[in-house]
C-alpha atoms as one frame of an Amber mdcrd trajectory, in Angstrom:
protein
   9.012 -40.029   7.342   5.963 -41.979   8.678   6.125 -42.643  12.467   5.201
 -46.233  13.591   2.452 -45.907  16.209   3.717 -46.870  19.829   2.057 -49.727
  21.575   0.099 -49.020  24.612   0.693 -50.166  28.199  -1.715 -49.746  31.138
  -0.028 -49.268  34.440  -2.327 -49.955  37.433  -0.994 -48.777  40.913  -2.370
 -46.831  43.657   1.038 -45.236  44.345   1.718 -42.292  42.131   5.483 -42.802
  42.721   5.515 -46.418  41.544   3.526 -45.466  38.361   5.958 -42.710  37.704
   8.873 -45.108  38.029   7.451 -47.507  35.556   6.382 -44.833  33.174  10.017
 -43.488  33.146  11.288 -46.907  32.376   8.931 -47.580  29.463   7.695 -44.175
  28.302  10.256 -43.731  25.505   9.182 -46.928  23.683   5.563 -47.239  24.679
   2.478 -45.111  25.170   1.629 -45.243  28.902  -1.926 -45.106  30.348  -2.200
 -44.887  34.187  -5.005 -45.964  36.598  -4.672 -45.551  40.319  -7.154 -48.414
  41.324  -8.786 -51.410  40.013 -12.030 -49.608  39.257 -10.236 -47.285  37.043
  -8.378 -50.078  35.399 -11.597 -51.914  34.496 -12.918 -48.629  32.968  -9.717
 -48.185  30.898  -9.970 -51.848  29.695 -13.645 -51.287  28.776 -12.735 -48.290
  26.687  -9.479 -49.136  25.047  -9.316 -52.973  25.188  -8.108 -53.709  21.598
  -5.483 -51.007  21.666  -3.694 -52.212  24.845  -0.776 -54.334  24.386  -0.004
 -55.095  28.084  -1.153 -54.350  31.617   1.221 -53.981  34.537  -0.780 -54.638
  37.607  -0.409 -54.159  41.406  -2.233 -56.354  43.752  -3.193 -54.278  46.909
  -5.217 -51.124  45.775  -8.401 -49.466  46.945 -11.863 -49.681  45.278 -11.019
 -53.019  43.549  -7.698 -54.888  44.073  -5.528 -56.613  41.411  -7.308 -59.940
  41.763 -10.690 -58.269  41.361  -9.363 -56.767  38.039  -8.025 -60.369  36.789
 -11.583 -61.794  37.799 -13.179 -59.204  35.482 -10.664 -59.714  32.699 -11.447
 -63.404  32.841 -15.262 -62.750  32.900 -15.130 -60.634  29.808 -12.423 -62.748
  28.176 -10.042 -59.757  27.927  -7.329 -62.004  29.472  -7.145 -63.978  26.176
  -6.005 -60.993  24.307  -4.263 -58.614  26.809  -1.255 -60.066  28.697  -0.887
 -58.991  32.377   2.336 -58.778  34.329   1.738 -58.678  38.103   4.135 -56.086
  39.849   3.811 -56.116  43.618   5.650 -56.083  46.880   3.345 -58.986  47.920
   5.596 -61.892  47.092   3.966 -64.694  49.210   3.500 -67.886  47.380  -0.271
 -67.902  47.921  -0.464 -64.500  46.084   1.807 -65.677  43.249  -0.053 -68.972
  42.800  -3.498 -67.213  42.738  -2.159 -64.557  40.292  -0.987 -67.309  37.845
  -4.254 -69.111  38.241  -6.095 -66.058  37.083  -3.953 -65.808  33.951  -1.062
 -63.429  34.596   1.755 -64.086  32.141   4.555 -63.015  34.688   5.163 -61.762
  38.099   7.840 -59.271  39.091   8.492 -58.429  42.731   8.956 -54.908  44.057
  11.475 -53.128  44.353  12.304 -54.131  40.771  15.121 -53.747  38.526  14.629
 -51.481  35.512  16.338 -53.859  33.232  14.404 -56.885  34.238  10.975 -55.118
  33.890  11.944 -53.797  30.504  13.192 -57.136  29.277   9.985 -59.050  30.435
   7.649 -56.318  29.033   9.295 -56.690  25.619   9.419 -60.417  25.907   5.679
 -60.644  26.777   4.532 -58.411  24.011   6.520 -60.330  21.333   5.279 -63.650
  22.632   1.616 -62.603  22.321   2.336 -61.324  18.927   3.729 -64.545  17.553
   0.949 -66.538  19.568  -1.716 -64.472  17.903  -0.124 -64.709  14.484  -0.081
 -68.610  14.777  -3.673 -68.614  15.958  -4.739 -66.621  12.987  -2.844 -68.868
  10.525  -4.234 -72.013  11.937  -7.777 -70.538  12.042  -7.452 -69.392   8.469
  -6.428 -72.815   7.276  -9.437 -74.488   9.195 -11.801 -71.856   7.803 -10.509
 -72.419   4.299 -10.930 -76.142   4.630 -14.548 -75.671   6.034 -15.405 -73.111
   3.154 -14.154 -75.518   0.426 -16.175 -78.341   1.982 -19.309 -76.201   2.065
 -18.559 -74.925  -1.470 -18.711 -78.476  -2.798 -21.895 -79.269  -0.976 -23.305
 -76.011  -2.275 -22.413 -76.833  -5.951 -23.847 -80.530  -5.647 -27.090 -79.229
  -4.165 -27.334 -76.507  -6.750 -26.971 -79.099  -9.471 -30.108 -80.899  -8.062
 -31.990 -77.475  -7.694 -31.021 -76.695 -11.376 -32.662 -80.046 -12.722 -35.652
 -79.407 -10.386 -36.327 -76.001 -11.854 -36.059 -74.298  -8.512 -34.808 -70.781
  -7.766 -31.359 -71.707  -6.586 -32.193 -70.254  -3.134 -34.093 -73.354  -1.779
 -31.070 -75.036  -0.196 -29.928 -71.702   1.212 -33.360 -70.994   2.710 -33.528
 -74.581   4.123 -30.122 -74.259   5.640 -31.116 -71.017   7.277 -34.362 -71.958
   8.610 -32.899 -75.305  10.003 -30.397 -73.343  11.963 -32.907 -71.042  13.269
 -35.289 -73.854  14.280 -32.468 -75.830  15.951 -31.384 -72.991  18.034 -34.881
 -72.039  19.104 -35.541 -75.812  19.946 -32.174 -75.959  22.072 -33.310 -72.876
  23.977 -36.859 -74.345  24.568 -36.024 -77.739  25.697 -32.957 -79.975  26.713
 -34.833 -83.041  25.268 -32.677 -83.406  22.295 -29.350 -82.070  23.959 -28.259
 -80.207  20.751 -24.794 -78.880  21.197 -23.493 -76.018  18.953 -21.435 -78.561
  17.016 -24.541 -80.768  16.342 -26.432 -77.759  15.158 -23.685 -76.830  12.806
 -23.557 -80.346  11.321 -27.228 -80.679  10.872 -27.380 -77.260   9.188 -24.680
 -78.201   6.799 -26.092 -81.602   5.991 -29.533 -80.193   5.299 -28.216 -78.922
   1.968 -28.201 -82.598   0.816 -31.675 -83.336   1.650 -32.905 -83.690  -1.988
 -29.666 -85.090  -3.435 -31.656 -88.254  -4.411 -33.619 -86.155  -6.889 -30.607
 -86.316  -9.232 -31.868 -89.875 -10.197 -35.591 -88.675 -10.923 -36.571 -87.946
 -14.417 -36.797 -84.230 -15.259 -40.285 -84.631 -16.837 -41.551 -85.704 -13.338
 -39.485 -83.162 -11.414 -40.763 -80.205 -13.577 -44.370 -81.389 -14.364 -46.643
 -78.379 -13.719 -49.726 -80.385 -13.051 -50.575 -83.012 -10.436 -48.515 -86.324
 -10.598 -49.997 -89.643 -11.251 -49.811 -92.393  -8.811 -46.958 -93.921 -10.746
 -45.142 -90.623 -11.069 -45.643 -89.907  -7.308 -44.292 -93.271  -6.368 -41.224
 -92.598  -8.498 -40.765 -89.168  -6.984 -40.824 -90.742  -3.490 -37.818 -92.841
  -4.235 -35.583 -89.803  -4.026 -35.420 -90.237  -0.306 -34.008 -93.947  -0.552
 -31.840 -92.961  -3.508 -30.148 -90.168  -1.700 -29.682 -92.294   1.380 -28.234
 -95.135  -0.683 -25.702 -92.841  -2.412 -24.450 -91.714   1.008 -24.461 -95.091
   2.407 -22.250 -96.452  -0.486 -19.716 -93.859  -0.209 -16.377 -95.649  -0.362
 -14.784 -93.274   2.257 -15.831 -91.285   5.231 -18.515 -93.572   6.267 -17.950
 -92.898  10.106 -18.026 -88.982   9.489 -20.740 -87.363  11.572 -21.780 -85.325
   8.484 -22.329 -88.279   6.399 -24.445 -90.047   9.143 -26.609 -86.951   9.656
 -27.043 -86.474   5.883 -28.149 -90.072   5.573 -30.840 -89.532   8.222 -31.855
 -86.270   6.582 -32.003 -87.735   2.982 -34.020 -90.902   3.865 -36.333 -89.546
   6.549 -37.196 -85.840   5.813 -40.637 -86.935   4.365 -41.511 -88.824   7.419
 -44.430 -87.337   9.524 -44.853 -87.221  13.278 -48.100 -89.276  13.063 -46.355
 -92.015  11.025 -48.023 -91.439   7.686 -44.933 -90.177   5.941 -42.562 -92.155
   3.716 -40.440 -94.148   3.013 -40.531 -96.178   6.322 -43.581 -94.840   8.042
 -41.495 -93.768  11.138 -43.441 -92.197  14.004 -42.767 -89.352  16.595 -39.208
 -89.312  17.953 -38.237 -92.471  16.082 -37.751 -89.978  13.472 -34.134 -88.286
  13.977 -34.655 -84.789  15.115 -32.387 -83.666  12.198 -34.860 -85.029   9.774
 -37.848 -83.532  11.652 -36.513 -79.955  11.513 -35.458 -80.226   7.868 -38.817
 -81.571   6.874 -40.493 -78.472   8.476 -37.917 -76.261   6.841 -38.527 -77.976
   3.480 -42.167 -77.535   3.712 -42.073 -73.881   4.748 -39.808 -72.876   1.812
 -41.768 -75.112  -0.669 -45.080 -72.912   0.453 -43.346 -69.530   0.120 -41.566
 -70.211  -3.085 -42.556 -70.073  -6.700 -43.101 -73.573  -8.217 -44.078 -74.736
 -11.686 -47.223 -76.028 -10.244 -48.187 -73.035  -7.827 -47.594 -69.581  -6.938
 -45.906 -68.507  -3.683 -47.962 -68.209  -0.408 -47.100 -65.353   1.963 -45.183
 -65.913   5.109 -48.337 -65.587   7.298 -50.260 -67.955   5.101 -47.463 -70.513
   5.082 -47.078 -70.568   8.818 -50.841 -70.792   9.411 -51.087 -73.640   6.924
 -48.340 -75.555   8.734 -49.910 -74.834  12.190 -53.409 -75.972  11.014 -52.081
 -79.383   9.802 -52.618 -78.737   6.120 -49.233 -79.792   5.271 -48.841 -82.896
   7.452 -48.216 -83.515  11.058 -45.074 -82.143  12.777 -43.511 -82.256  16.338
 -45.542 -80.030  18.670 -42.375 -78.662  20.053 -41.270 -77.476  16.546 -44.675
 -76.120  15.856 -44.317 -74.021  19.062 -40.869 -72.831  17.881 -42.614 -71.751
  14.682 -45.600 -70.050  16.320 -43.608 -68.214  18.924 -40.860 -67.118  16.561
 -42.688 -66.512  13.324 -41.535 -62.976  13.055 -37.794 -63.716  13.976 -37.936
 -66.443  11.214 -39.255 -64.038   8.678 -36.450 -61.570   9.497 -33.819 -64.266
   9.650 -34.699 -65.474   6.155 -34.969 -61.965   4.795 -31.468 -60.957   6.127
 -29.811 -64.140   5.040 -26.925 -63.789   2.670 -23.890 -65.738   1.779 -21.707
 -63.338   3.628 -23.664 -63.900   6.980 -23.326 -67.734   6.297 -19.541 -67.363
   6.196 -19.499 -65.261   9.322 -21.408 -67.967  11.099 -19.156 -70.635   9.917
 -16.147 -68.553  10.920 -17.717 -68.361  14.422 -18.086 -72.036  14.561 -14.357
 -72.572  13.677 -12.865 -70.187  15.944 -14.427 -67.465  18.272 -11.865 -64.894
  17.006  -9.836 -65.019  13.823  -7.030 -62.506  13.827  -6.818 -61.510  10.107
  -3.722 -59.239  10.817  -0.046 -60.167  10.827   1.092 -58.393  13.904  -0.203
 -58.260  17.576  -1.551 -54.868  17.547  -4.272 -53.621  15.319  -3.239 -52.043
  12.058  -2.603 -48.059  12.217  -5.525 -47.534  10.153  -7.822 -49.423  12.607
  -6.362 -47.477  15.583  -7.024 -44.182  13.751 -10.603 -45.157  13.023 -11.166
 -46.206  16.723  -9.650 -42.853  17.960 -11.793 -40.984  15.379 -14.949 -42.782
  16.491 -14.286 -42.179  20.199 -13.728 -38.378  19.468 -17.050 -38.237  17.542
 -18.798 -40.149  20.336 -17.442 -37.673  23.089 -18.318 -34.734  21.021 -21.903
 -35.669  19.999 -22.645 -36.898  23.474 -21.732 -33.500  24.896 -23.767 -31.620
  22.102 -26.824 -33.690  22.296 -27.043 -33.203  26.176 -28.330 -36.691  26.471
 -27.332 -39.066  29.421 -25.523 -41.919  27.340 -24.422 -45.016  28.932 -22.927
 -48.490  28.453 -23.828 -51.324  30.853 -21.928 -54.626  31.409 -23.626 -57.430
  33.249 -20.475 -59.131  34.352 -18.968 -57.447  36.180 -22.097 -55.266  36.921
 -20.775 -51.897  35.814 -22.163 -48.721  33.944 -20.134 -46.280  32.182 -21.891
 -42.817  31.672 -20.870 -40.131  29.167 -19.148 -37.090  30.895 -22.072 -34.724
  30.452 -24.587 -37.311  31.730 -22.415 -38.180  34.784 -22.354 -34.601  35.788
 -26.022 -34.210  35.185 -26.853 -37.081  37.451 -24.094 -36.333  40.031 -22.383
 -39.675  39.514 -18.894 -40.892  38.566 -18.413 -41.783  35.018 -17.935 -45.380
  36.002 -20.367 -46.963  38.673 -19.804 -50.563  39.869 -22.953 -52.818  40.730
 -25.336 -50.003  39.884 -28.448 -52.089  40.980 -27.079 -51.953  44.554 -25.260
 -48.733  44.460 -26.542 -46.046  47.074 -25.987 -43.099  44.819 -28.044 -44.647
  41.928 -30.885 -45.977  44.202 -31.130 -42.232  45.431 -31.622 -41.253  41.919
 -34.461 -43.726  41.104 -36.794 -45.878  43.108 -35.882 -49.591  43.273 -38.981
 -50.356  41.434 -37.972 -48.272  38.188 -34.311 -49.735  38.344 -35.575 -53.252
  38.521 -38.238 -52.646  35.837 -35.547 -51.410  33.329 -33.293 -54.422  34.242
 -36.346 -56.890  33.581 -37.156 -55.233  30.392 -33.571 -55.682  29.252 -33.329
 -59.189  30.290 -36.551 -60.142  28.488 -35.356 -59.112  25.082 -33.674 -61.445
  22.613 -30.882 -61.050  20.006 -33.529 -60.423  17.269 -35.495 -57.837  19.140
 -33.011 -56.167  21.439 -34.347 -52.559  21.716 -36.285 -51.313  24.933 -37.910
 -48.108  25.493 -38.639 -47.369  29.021 -40.122 -44.235  30.882 -39.321 -43.649
  34.511 -38.860 -40.979  36.973 -35.412 -39.723  38.336 -34.736 -37.577  41.409
 -32.670 -34.665  40.314 -31.789 -32.031  42.844 -34.783 -32.907  44.847 -37.278
 -32.900  41.857 -38.721 -36.027  40.387 -38.516 -35.629  36.454 -39.626 -38.082
  33.772 -36.985 -39.602  31.490 -37.122 -41.834  28.514 -34.597 -44.407  28.389
 -33.865 -46.093  25.018 -31.534 -48.967  25.201 -30.270 -51.847  23.110 -29.487
 -55.070  24.904 -26.365 -56.804  23.888 -26.035 -60.510  23.549 -22.952 -62.788
  23.140 -22.272 -64.868  20.063 -22.672 -68.166  22.225 -25.222 -70.867  21.556
 -27.626 -70.168  23.126 -26.888 -66.413  23.313 -26.136 -64.881  26.592 -27.211
 -61.337  27.868 -24.154 -59.332  28.332 -25.275 -55.812  29.015 -26.803 -52.699
  27.181 -26.042 -49.488  25.619 -28.487 -46.626  25.527 -29.402 -42.932  26.291
 -31.788 -41.297  28.763 -33.640 -38.127  27.509 -35.436 -35.704  29.747 -39.113
 -35.754  28.619 -40.619 -34.139  31.878 -41.727 -30.946  30.257 -43.325 -32.478
  27.180 -44.950 -35.233  29.264 -46.421 -32.492  31.642 -47.835 -30.565  28.708
 -49.193 -33.822  27.215 -50.825 -34.700  30.634 -52.216 -31.109  30.820 -53.705
 -31.460  27.383 -55.247 -34.879  28.374 -56.725 -33.333  31.458 -58.238 -30.599
  29.522 -59.683 -32.952  26.965 -61.213 -35.332  29.484 -62.015 -33.103  32.477
 -64.429 -30.294  33.363 -62.286 -27.071  33.812 -64.605 -25.826  36.802 -65.071
 -28.898  38.974 -62.210 -31.289  37.946 -64.724 -34.080  37.319 -64.776 -35.893
  33.981 -66.622 -34.280  31.216 -69.663 -36.096  29.705 -67.803 -37.268  26.534
 -64.893 -38.829  28.319 -67.169 -40.249  31.090 -69.279 -42.001  28.248 -66.118
 -43.523  26.935 -65.071 -44.891  30.367 -68.628 -46.172  30.989 -68.678 -48.011
  27.690 -65.290 -49.663  28.306 -66.471 -50.738  31.813 -69.644 -52.250  30.437
 -67.907 -54.153  27.714 -65.202 -55.369  29.988 -67.485 -56.701  32.677 -70.506
 -58.305  30.613 -71.996 -60.091  33.595 -71.802 -57.232  36.161 -74.638 -55.073
  37.331 -74.528 -51.317  37.064 -76.517 -48.226  37.781 -76.300 -44.828  36.140
 -77.638 -41.821  38.024 -78.221 -38.247  36.856 -78.928 -35.376  39.184 -79.180
 -31.690  39.254 -79.416 -28.737  41.900 -82.861 -27.639  42.787 -83.521 -23.922
  42.262 -79.758 -23.407  41.238 -80.928 -20.581  38.969 -81.910 -18.652  42.163
 -78.309 -18.921  43.421 -77.081 -17.271  40.373 -79.750 -14.621  40.382 -79.421
 -13.889  44.069 -75.549 -14.098  44.643 -74.095 -13.966  41.231 -72.514 -16.406
  38.770 -69.247 -16.545  40.671 -71.062 -17.770  43.808 -72.890 -20.289  41.564
 -69.519 -21.520  40.443 -68.440 -22.045  43.988 -71.666 -23.933  44.647 -71.025
 -26.315  41.721 -67.333 -26.857  42.986 -68.519 -27.676  46.389 -71.052 -30.255
  45.135 -68.324 -31.808  42.937 -66.083 -32.190  45.888 -68.886 -33.725  47.963
 -69.431 -35.976  45.118 -65.914 -37.152  44.949 -65.977 -37.833  48.784 -68.943
 -40.080  48.794 -68.301 -42.357  45.707 -65.868 -45.242  45.680 -62.676 -45.431
  43.586 -64.009 -47.463  40.929 -67.070 -45.360  40.421 -67.376 -42.792  37.549
 -68.476 -39.215  38.292 -68.832 -36.451  35.604 -70.341 -33.039  35.209 -72.768
 -33.360  32.273 -73.282 -29.595  31.784 -74.690 -26.576  33.822 -75.708 -27.979
  37.158 -76.372 -31.558  36.000 -74.013 -34.302  37.165 -73.670 -38.070  36.375
 -72.669 -41.202  38.452 -71.975 -44.612  37.148 -71.527 -47.350  39.757 -71.150
 -51.004  39.910 -73.214 -52.952  42.477 -73.986 -56.407  43.842 -77.372 -56.954
  45.303 -79.718 -54.060  46.105 -78.365 -50.801  44.967 -80.819 -48.345  46.609
 -78.858 -48.162  50.027 -75.731 -46.975  47.998 -77.903 -44.527  46.076 -79.441
 -43.286  49.376 -76.143 -42.676  51.085 -74.860 -40.704  48.064 -78.083 -38.719
  47.824 -77.861 -37.708  51.564 -74.232 -36.697  51.367 -74.833 -34.289  48.410
 -77.533 -32.408  50.300 -76.604 -29.627  52.708 -75.672 -25.896  52.649 -72.956
 -23.659  51.096 -72.716 -20.575  53.168 -76.358 -19.471  53.105 -77.513 -21.461
  50.219 -79.366 -24.610  50.804 -78.277 -27.359  48.420 -80.976 -29.741  47.366
 -80.657 -32.090  44.426 -82.967 -34.252  42.395 -81.868 -37.530  41.056 -83.008
 -40.275  38.613 -81.344 -43.681  38.504 -81.424 -46.276  35.795 -80.100 -49.786
  36.644 -78.921 -51.920  33.786 -81.228 -54.776  35.187 -84.248 -52.445  34.289
 -83.136 -50.206  31.358 -80.527 -52.443  29.571 -76.737 -52.081  28.909 -76.906
 -49.726  25.892 -75.385 -46.452  27.013 -77.699 -44.066  25.165 -80.851 -46.025
  26.426 -79.453 -46.202  29.976 -78.713 -42.320  29.957 -82.163 -41.565  28.617
 -83.860 -43.743  31.087 -82.015 -41.958  34.094 -83.006 -38.700  32.553 -86.621
 -39.642  32.438 -86.521 -40.781  36.044 -85.077 -37.359  36.887 -87.957 -35.639
  35.056 -90.387 -37.655  37.064 -88.790 -36.286  40.300 -88.935 -32.873  39.030
 -92.647 -33.204  38.216 -93.182 -34.575  41.734 -91.647 -31.579  43.550 -88.018
 -32.040  43.572 -85.543 -32.868  46.452 -85.953 -36.698  45.886 -84.564 -39.606
  43.923 -86.370 -42.114  41.803 -85.549 -45.373  39.960 -86.624 -45.819  36.415
 -89.511 -48.103  35.594 -91.780 -48.779  32.642 -94.271 -46.103  33.627 -91.768
 -43.512  32.684 -91.262 -44.570  29.116 -93.308 -41.616  27.844 -91.765 -38.971
  30.070 -89.918 -36.077  28.861 -86.320 -35.356  29.807 -84.644 -32.690  31.776
 -81.225 -33.023  29.908 -82.077 -35.102  26.830 -83.241 -33.107  23.787 -87.045
 -32.269  24.126 -89.258 -32.369  20.986 -90.327 -28.774  20.242 -93.977 -29.931
  19.791 -94.070 -31.178  23.474 -92.031 -28.458  25.100 -94.973 -26.550  26.387
 -96.407 -29.499  28.194 -93.716 -29.114  30.899 -94.947 -27.190  34.060 -94.001
 -23.552  33.792 -92.108 -23.642  37.042 -89.760 -26.215  35.648 -88.916 -24.613
  32.413 -85.414 -23.522  32.476 -84.601 -25.078  35.777 -81.296 -26.828  35.702
 -80.537 -25.213  32.393 -77.688 -22.701  31.951
């Protein structure tokens, strides 16, 4: 014989004895869940909310008292579905009054009588069962009435579309786009003071915008070519005909839906600059309902197949509207279109009749209880239990730190494996100000993640965020992938996030090492020539009016260091020079090893650059052990050699060659007299190679 699942009661009391007494009284008839303080109670409510039939709550407790639990239940609207009986020795009138104000159903003073507690528990659960059943019945009736009304509007508008030769989706698209634009507009400005009810009425009424076309000749409606002036004049009458039909209704004249539908029918072809029809209204003398439907109508006409044109793409349609090729619209609406173009495309693509029904149900009642009894069906509870089991298992197997964050109250629940890894409890209250959390991550990282989540929207809720966490005294990189959660309110309200944190430290360090190898010289740690060139090109492009200079230098008689002391000593000399170079340039300057004993410096300057060059030159000269370090340097300012990198590099190279011919140990700036000079580093034409002085051949080459 199939057993009926017991309803579940949460007992919250810091006294183990009190919890045991209540559990003994009720345990035979109900499943008992215990919490020893308010924090544990909130965690249990967060985890098991729909399954709980009742909460027995003490007032005075550590961590969070009973009033704190009630505040949290009110903020999350759990109190609407889960009844609370306050059981406490605090029987003062102020405590009792406050408890009732916060939504408790009943109050039982301790010490309590077992019969009284049992009876009040049973009565409360039965009362909520009947109440929810009645709410469901009323909501179903209201929804059915709404559904039938919308069905009749859809049938009527479809008849118009059928005569007009349209796809049958035009009305649906206009309704969807109208709702999207109205929501965006209400979030952007309070100029029109659009309430959720008004948005719903305008959205529904938008389906009737072209009802007047029922009186237009089909030959005009479906003409593939351009209309004549007489035909266009006839076509324009659909606005006034539709409005007259609604104005002459024998009933419901004062209904808000009829009034809004009249506005839309008559004025959805008016334009913001006053050049529309039939009345030439201008700017906000046109009702906002008609303005929004006009924009939605134009967009769908552009993106849909018509007998007289093929469809335009979403991007083309948006750009045509923004460019004023389809008339003049309210600048605020154009901003909504431009700023939310992708969300509009997504919203239209995802639209379906089922989603429309869902939105209508949300407008009728925030929660419609489709079941006959208070508790969820046994099948639903089995599914919930199965999903929780899967979640716990996979969270442990993947070794990811999985979490759920609620904004009000500020609380994060962490998977068991993740909590152990971080050294935190599975439930953390007010994590943005919690000492243990702040010890894990700098305030900057935590605030950055919080800002990223708050900056999302319901259409784009996913955030990827890399940060460092302090684990056992070591800073490690983690990647947090989170999905912000938003309420169903209008406008939507940020409620928290779910996500996971994955350790990416090892892979990030390997990637960093590879990047270092690809961009830096392994011996000196300076940039290599290829990466330095890339950085220099970016700097020149990003600062087109700045003055720069590129210097190339090499070590005089470096070959003798290798020959006398060995190549290992030569490597030490190069590293010594590289460190001296790092010490004498500024943070914004670029230094690189070009190859062998040749180095490059790129610096920005204001005014005369020679004092800067002289300082760097002097800093590079000196000794390393017994080896005297002398350098030869050529400099090419952009003011002289131009801003093309290859030309600039070649000019500095030619200036260096001039120094080498003049006896080394100096620096020279490039000028026009050096144009025909050979180069030290740049490729030398084989036919001219022998013209170099014999003592210079091979110097600086390795």
